[in-house]
C-alpha positions as CSV (number, residue, x, y, z in Angstrom):
1,M,104.3,110.5,79.1
2,L,101.0,109.8,80.9
3,M,98.1,111.5,79.1
4,L,96.4,114.3,81.0
5,A,93.2,113.0,82.6
6,S,90.0,114.9,83.3
7,M,87.8,114.2,86.3
8,T,84.7,114.1,84.1
9,G,83.7,110.9,82.4
10,F,81.0,108.2,81.9
11,A,81.1,104.5,81.2
12,R,78.8,101.5,81.0
13,S,79.1,97.7,80.8
14,E,76.5,95.0,80.8
15,G,76.1,91.3,80.3
16,I,74.2,88.1,81.2
17,E,75.6,85.1,83.1
18,A,73.9,82.1,84.7
19,G,70.4,83.5,84.6
20,L,71.5,86.9,85.9
21,S,71.6,90.0,83.7
22,W,73.6,92.9,85.1
23,A,74.6,96.5,84.1
24,W,77.3,98.8,85.5
25,E,77.3,102.5,85.1
26,M,80.0,104.8,86.4
27,R,79.9,108.6,86.4
28,S,82.7,111.0,87.4
29,V,82.7,114.7,88.1
30,N,85.0,117.2,89.7
31,G,86.1,116.8,93.3
32,R,88.8,118.0,95.7
33,G,89.8,114.4,96.4
34,L,88.6,110.9,95.5
35,D,85.0,110.2,96.7
36,L,83.7,106.8,95.6
37,R,80.1,106.0,96.1
38,F,78.7,102.5,95.3
39,R,75.1,101.6,94.8
40,L,74.9,97.8,94.9
41,P,71.8,95.5,95.1
42,P,71.2,93.5,98.3
43,G,73.4,90.5,98.5
44,M,76.4,92.1,96.8
45,D,77.5,94.5,99.5
46,A,80.4,92.3,100.4
47,L,82.0,93.0,97.0
48,E,82.3,96.8,97.7
49,P,85.7,96.8,99.5
50,A,87.4,95.0,96.6
51,F,85.7,97.4,94.1
52,R,86.9,100.4,96.2
53,E,90.5,99.2,96.3
54,Q,90.5,98.5,92.5
55,A,89.1,101.9,91.7
56,G,91.6,103.6,94.0
57,R,94.5,102.2,92.1
58,L,93.3,103.9,88.8
59,L,91.5,107.0,90.0
60,K,93.1,109.7,92.2
61,R,90.6,112.5,92.2
62,G,86.9,113.1,91.4
63,N,83.4,112.4,92.8
64,V,82.7,108.9,91.3
65,T,79.4,107.1,91.4
66,A,79.1,103.4,90.5
67,N,75.7,101.9,90.1
68,L,75.0,98.2,89.6
69,S,71.6,96.9,88.6
70,V,70.9,93.2,88.4
71,K,67.9,91.2,87.2
72,R,67.5,87.5,87.7
73,D,66.0,85.4,84.9
74,D,62.3,85.4,85.6
75,Q,61.4,82.7,83.1
76,T,59.3,80.2,84.9
77,R,58.6,76.5,84.2
78,I,55.1,75.2,84.0
79,A,54.5,71.7,85.3
80,A,51.6,69.6,86.4
81,D,51.1,69.0,90.1
82,P,51.2,65.1,90.2
83,V,49.1,64.9,93.4
84,V,46.3,67.2,92.1
85,L,46.5,65.7,88.6
86,Q,46.0,62.2,90.1
87,Q,43.0,63.4,92.1
88,M,41.4,65.0,89.1
89,L,42.0,62.0,87.0
90,S,40.4,59.7,89.6
91,L,37.4,61.9,89.9
92,A,37.0,62.0,86.1
93,L,37.3,58.3,85.7
94,D,34.8,57.8,88.5
95,L,32.3,60.1,86.8
96,Q,32.8,58.3,83.5
97,S,32.0,54.9,85.1
98,R,28.8,56.3,86.5
99,I,27.6,57.9,83.2
100,P,26.7,55.4,80.5
101,G,28.3,56.2,77.2
102,A,30.5,59.0,78.6
103,A,33.8,59.6,76.8
104,P,37.0,59.0,78.6
105,P,38.6,62.1,80.2
106,Q,40.9,64.1,77.8
107,A,44.4,65.3,78.9
108,E,43.9,68.9,77.8
109,A,40.7,69.1,79.8
110,L,42.4,67.8,82.9
111,L,45.3,70.2,82.5
112,A,42.8,73.1,82.2
113,L,41.3,72.4,85.6
114,P,42.3,74.8,88.4
115,G,45.3,73.8,90.4
116,V,46.6,71.1,88.1
117,L,49.3,73.3,86.5
118,R,51.8,75.3,88.6
119,Q,54.7,77.6,87.9
120,S,58.1,77.1,89.4
121,A,61.2,79.3,89.1
122,P,64.4,77.7,88.0
123,E,66.8,76.9,90.8
124,Q,70.3,78.3,90.7
125,T,73.2,76.1,91.8
126,G,76.2,77.3,93.8
127,E,78.3,77.1,90.7
128,Q,75.9,79.3,88.8
129,E,75.8,81.8,91.6
130,A,79.6,81.9,91.7
131,A,79.7,82.4,87.9
132,A,77.2,85.2,88.1
133,F,79.3,87.0,90.8
134,A,82.5,86.5,88.8
135,A,80.8,88.1,85.7
136,V,79.7,91.1,87.8
137,Q,83.2,91.5,89.1
138,A,84.6,91.3,85.5
139,G,82.0,93.8,84.4
140,F,83.3,96.2,87.1
141,T,86.8,95.9,85.8
142,L,85.5,96.6,82.3
143,V,83.5,99.7,83.2
144,L,86.3,101.0,85.3
145,D,88.7,100.7,82.4
146,R,86.2,102.4,80.1
147,L,85.8,105.3,82.6
148,V,89.6,105.8,82.6
149,V,89.5,105.9,78.8
150,S,86.7,108.4,78.9
151,R,88.5,110.6,81.4
152,R,91.6,110.5,79.3
153,A,89.8,111.4,76.2
154,E,88.3,114.4,77.9
155,G,91.8,115.1,79.3
156,A,93.2,115.2,75.8
157,R,90.7,118.0,74.8
158,L,91.4,119.7,78.1
159,A,95.2,119.6,77.5
160,A,94.8,121.4,74.2
161,T,92.8,124.1,75.9
162,L,95.3,124.5,78.7
163,A,98.2,124.7,76.2
164,G,96.4,127.4,74.3
165,Q,95.8,129.4,77.5
166,L,99.4,129.1,78.7
167,A,100.6,130.2,75.2
168,E,98.3,133.3,75.5
169,I,99.7,134.0,79.0
170,A,103.3,133.7,77.6
171,A,102.5,136.2,74.8
172,L,100.9,138.7,77.2
173,C,103.9,138.4,79.5
174,A,106.2,139.1,76.5
175,T,104.1,142.2,75.8
176,A,104.3,143.2,79.4
177,V,108.1,143.0,79.3
178,I,108.2,145.4,76.4
179,E,105.7,147.8,78.0
180,A,107.6,147.7,81.3
181,A,110.7,149.0,79.6
182,D,109.1,152.4,79.6
183,Q,108.1,152.1,83.2
184,P,111.1,153.9,84.8
185,A,110.7,157.0,82.6
186,A,106.9,157.1,83.2
187,Q,107.5,156.6,86.9
188,R,110.2,159.3,87.1
189,A,107.8,161.8,85.5
190,R,105.2,160.9,88.0
191,M,107.8,161.0,90.8
192,M,108.9,164.6,89.9
193,E,105.3,165.7,89.8
194,N,104.7,164.3,93.2
195,L,107.8,165.9,94.5
196,R,107.0,169.3,93.2
197,A,103.6,169.1,94.9
198,L,105.2,167.9,98.1
199,L,107.8,170.7,98.0
200,E,105.1,173.3,97.5
201,E,103.2,172.1,100.5
202,T,106.2,171.7,102.8
203,R,108.8,174.4,102.4
204,G,112.3,173.5,103.5
205,L,111.8,169.7,103.3
206,P,115.2,168.0,104.2
207,E,117.0,166.4,101.2
208,E,117.2,163.2,103.2
209,R,113.4,163.0,103.2
210,I,113.2,163.8,99.5
211,A,115.7,160.9,98.8
212,Q,113.6,158.6,100.8
213,E,110.5,159.4,98.9
214,V,112.3,159.0,95.6
215,A,113.7,155.6,96.7
216,V,110.2,154.4,97.8
217,L,108.6,155.4,94.5
218,A,111.4,153.9,92.5
219,Q,111.0,150.6,94.3
220,R,107.3,150.6,93.7
221,S,107.8,151.1,90.0
222,D,110.1,148.1,89.4
223,V,108.1,145.2,88.0
224,R,111.1,143.1,86.8
225,E,110.8,140.8,89.8
226,E,107.1,140.1,89.0
227,L,107.8,139.5,85.3
228,D,110.6,137.1,86.2
229,R,108.4,135.2,88.5
230,L,105.6,135.0,85.9
231,D,108.2,133.5,83.5
232,A,109.2,131.0,86.1
233,H,105.6,130.0,86.7
234,L,105.1,129.5,83.0
235,H,108.1,127.1,82.9
236,A,106.8,125.3,85.9
237,A,103.4,124.9,84.2
238,D,105.0,123.5,81.1
239,G,106.9,121.0,83.3
240,L,103.8,119.9,85.0
241,M,102.0,119.3,81.7
242,A,104.8,116.9,80.7
243,E,104.7,114.9,84.0
244,A,103.5,111.3,84.2
245,A,101.3,111.9,87.3
246,P,98.1,113.7,88.3
247,I,98.8,117.4,88.3
248,G,95.5,119.0,89.1
249,R,96.2,120.2,92.6
250,R,99.6,121.6,91.7
251,L,98.3,123.4,88.6
252,D,95.6,125.0,90.8
253,F,98.2,126.2,93.2
254,L,100.2,127.6,90.3
255,T,97.2,129.6,89.0
256,Q,97.0,131.3,92.5
257,E,100.7,132.2,92.2
258,F,100.0,133.6,88.7
259,N,97.3,135.8,90.1
260,R,99.5,137.0,93.0
261,E,102.2,138.3,90.6
262,I,99.7,139.8,88.2
263,N,97.9,141.7,91.0
264,T,101.2,143.2,92.1
265,L,102.1,144.0,88.5
266,C,98.9,146.0,88.0
267,S,99.4,147.8,91.3
268,K,102.9,148.9,90.3
269,S,102.0,149.8,86.8
270,A,102.6,153.4,85.8
271,S,101.1,153.2,82.3
272,V,97.7,152.5,80.8
273,A,99.3,150.0,78.4
274,L,100.9,147.9,81.1
275,T,97.7,148.0,83.2
276,T,95.7,146.9,80.2
277,T,98.0,144.0,79.6
278,G,97.9,143.1,83.3
279,L,94.1,143.0,83.3
280,A,94.2,140.8,80.1
281,L,96.6,138.5,82.0
282,K,94.3,138.3,84.9
283,A,91.3,137.4,82.7
284,T,93.3,134.7,80.9
285,V,94.6,133.2,84.2
286,E,91.0,133.1,85.5
287,Q,90.0,131.1,82.4
288,L,93.0,128.8,83.0
289,R,91.9,128.3,86.6
290,E,88.4,127.3,85.6
291,Q,89.8,124.7,83.3
292,V,92.3,123.4,85.8
293,Q,89.4,122.5,88.1
294,N,88.7,119.6,85.7
295,V,92.2,118.2,85.8
296,E,92.8,115.0,87.9
């Protein structure tokens, strides 16, 4: 069985290769579909299509942001400018020859002269550039795998919460079945009261009309169909929780069906107890719906 995955997660990977240090960060939050956003440094935009395809194979829903930061090795080499050094040395020797008893020019003094020393950045070969790009690509694979692990870890906690809420809904439905057993008697009492009031207002009401009113009220009081559908929805939810596929959208639709049946149950209720249970069901299903929004 595939572990339930949340749409919320975070992951990071980093490394250094061929004078290039890089760091990937991926964040994922709830979304109706899969929305991938990449922030890549200049020169690496061409890698985005491959990254998108790779992410799309593992992620099905969520707003996902992938940030790549890179920093090239800024260590510089210091070397003497041979042309400038030769000019300075020639000048120093010329001055020495003109000044009797002057000491010969010292190397450290020549190197301290302006313009003799210069800085140069290390050059990167084509092989080094290719190795750096390969490392960045491998880093994306790693951060993507870590994001999947993060979302599944959050999904495991989410699954426990959903299971508890579904168990609570099942218990409330069982209570509603017991309370609905008294529904016909309660509704008959209300029906007779309504009929007596109706007969007092309209003398000589045809029996056919009375039978119609009784039939309508009796039909409105029957909640067995709603309770049966709620039970079917609970079995469907259990089946979805066991599926090896993303189930977020279907669970969300199922919570809407739960609410539809519970609203009808409350509207047909003829007792305070059944109405109270119906309202408790509605509150629990709403909590379930909020959690379902996190499911991939």
